[in-house]
C-alpha positions in Angstrom: -57.6 16.9 66.8 -57.8 18.8 70.2 -55.3 20.7 72.3 -55.7 17.8 74.5 -54.2 15.4 72.2 -51.5 17.6 71.6 -50.7 18.3 75.3 -49.8 14.5 75.5 -46.6 15.4 73.4 -43.8 16.1 75.4 -40.3 16.8 75.8 -38.1 16.8 72.7 -40.9 15.9 70.6 -42.8 19.3 71.3 -40.3 21.5 69.3 -40.4 19.0 66.3 -44.1 19.2 66.3 -43.9 23.1 66.4 -41.5 22.9 63.5 -43.2 20.5 61.6 -46.5 22.3 61.7 -45.0 25.5 60.9 -43.1 24.3 58.2 -46.2 22.7 56.7 -48.3 26.0 57.6 -45.6 27.8 55.4 -45.4 25.5 52.8 -49.4 25.6 52.4 -49.3 29.7 52.5 -46.2 30.2 50.2 -48.2 27.9 47.4 -51.4 29.8 47.7 -49.2 32.8 47.0 -47.7 31.9 44.3 -50.5 29.9 42.5 -49.0 26.5 42.9 -52.1 25.1 44.9 -53.0 22.3 42.9 -49.0 21.1 42.1 -48.0 18.4 44.7 -45.6 19.3 47.4 -42.0 18.0 47.5 -41.6 15.8 50.4 -41.2 17.5 53.5 -38.9 16.2 56.3 -40.6 14.3 58.2 -39.4 14.3 62.1 -39.0 11.2 63.9 -41.8 12.0 66.4 -44.1 11.7 63.9 -46.1 8.2 64.0 -47.3 6.7 61.1 -47.2 6.8 57.5 -48.0 9.7 55.3 -49.1 9.3 51.8 -46.5 11.3 50.0 -46.8 13.5 47.9 -48.8 15.7 50.4 -51.6 17.2 48.1 -53.6 20.4 48.9 -57.1 20.6 48.9 -58.0 23.7 47.1 -61.5 24.1 48.5 -60.5 23.2 51.9 -57.6 25.7 51.9 -60.0 28.6 50.6 -62.0 28.4 53.8 -59.4 27.7 56.1 -57.2 30.4 54.7 -57.5 33.3 57.2 -57.1 30.9 60.0 -53.8 29.2 58.7 -52.6 33.0 58.4 -53.3 33.8 62.0 -51.9 30.8 63.3 -48.6 31.0 61.2 -48.2 34.8 62.5 -48.7 33.4 66.1 -46.0 30.6 65.5 -43.5 32.7 64.9 -42.3 33.9 68.4 -41.8 30.2 69.3 -39.6 29.5 66.2 -37.5 32.6 66.8 -37.2 31.5 70.8 -37.1 27.7 70.8 -36.3 28.3 74.7 -40.2 29.6 75.0 -41.6 25.7 74.0 -43.0 23.9 77.0 -46.0 21.8 77.5 -47.1 23.9 80.2 -47.4 26.9 77.9 -51.6 26.6 77.5 -51.5 29.2 74.4 -49.0 27.0 72.4 -50.6 23.7 73.0 -54.2 25.2 71.8 -52.5 27.0 69.0 -50.6 23.7 68.1 -54.4 22.0 68.1 -55.7 24.4 66.3 -53.3 24.3 63.4 -52.7 20.8 63.2 -57.0 20.4 62.5 -56.8 23.2 59.9 -53.8 21.2 58.4 -55.3 17.7 58.4 -58.3 19.1 56.8 -56.4 21.0 53.9 -54.1 17.7 53.5 -56.5 15.1 54.1 -54.2 13.2 56.5 -53.9 12.7 60.2 -50.8 14.4 61.7 -49.9 12.5 65.0 -47.1 12.7 67.3 -45.4 10.4 69.4 -47.1 10.2 73.1 -50.8 10.8 71.4 -53.7 8.9 71.9 -55.0 8.5 68.6 -54.8 7.0 65.3 -51.3 7.6 63.6 -50.3 9.5 61.1 -51.9 8.7 57.3 -54.4 10.0 55.1 -58.1 10.1 55.7 -61.4 10.8 54.2 -64.8 12.4 55.8 -67.5 13.0 53.5 -71.2 13.7 54.4 -74.0 14.0 52.2 -77.9 14.2 52.6 -78.7 12.4 49.4 -76.3 9.9 47.4 -77.8 9.3 43.8 -74.8 8.4 42.2 -71.4 7.0 43.4 -69.3 8.1 46.0 -66.3 6.8 46.9 -64.1 7.8 50.3 -60.7 6.8 48.8 -59.6 5.3 45.6 -56.4 3.7 44.9 -54.6 3.8 41.3 -51.7 2.0 42.7 -51.2 2.6 46.7 -52.3 4.6 49.6 -50.3 3.7 52.6 -50.7 4.6 56.1 -53.5 3.9 58.7 -55.9 5.3 55.9 -59.4 6.1 57.2 -62.9 6.7 55.3 -65.9 7.8 56.7 -69.0 8.4 54.9 -72.4 9.5 55.9 -75.2 9.6 54.4 -79.1 10.7 55.4 -80.1 8.6 52.3 -79.1 6.6 49.4 -81.3 6.8 46.7 -82.1 3.4 44.2 -78.9 3.0 42.0 -76.6 4.9 44.5 -73.2 3.2 45.5 -71.5 4.5 48.5 -67.7 2.8 48.6 -65.6 3.3 51.5 -62.3 2.5 50.2 -61.4 0.6 46.5 -58.2 -0.7 45.6 -55.7 -1.9 44.4 -53.3 -1.0 47.2 -54.8 0.7 50.5 -52.2 -0.8 53.1 -51.2 -0.3 56.7 -47.8 -1.0 57.4 -48.1 -1.0 61.3 
């Protein structure tokens, strides 16, 4: 989720990357302003440059949004000049590459999904769960599908200790599937 990953995106994929990330930023901020954070988003237009499968509809984690809100607002404002003058979008623009990497990291946290673009050496797009606990006394599940989680799903759970009777489950099915 770093600028190094984004710097692997070249040519025609870079404008599509910026457009997708900017649209997601705008959608998140608009939903926050309108008080509709809890509602699932209408399916966004997914560029061909995005590799993997996103879990639809996109859902915003309100707690993660609250912690990332100032950063998301600044990133959205910083991207506006590039959306108005796409000829400025180049892989040599270190500021742009850094900004895209930060925007992606924040959006991945808010949506709980990876956004990977063609040419990047990272896991494909799809849902992920990363949970960190000092102590687990009850049950913790990283992902639980009622009828389907599709894409390159990843669950990471770290706990310093699990008490007697505690239970940690990375993923539970029916239907968690990676079609790659």
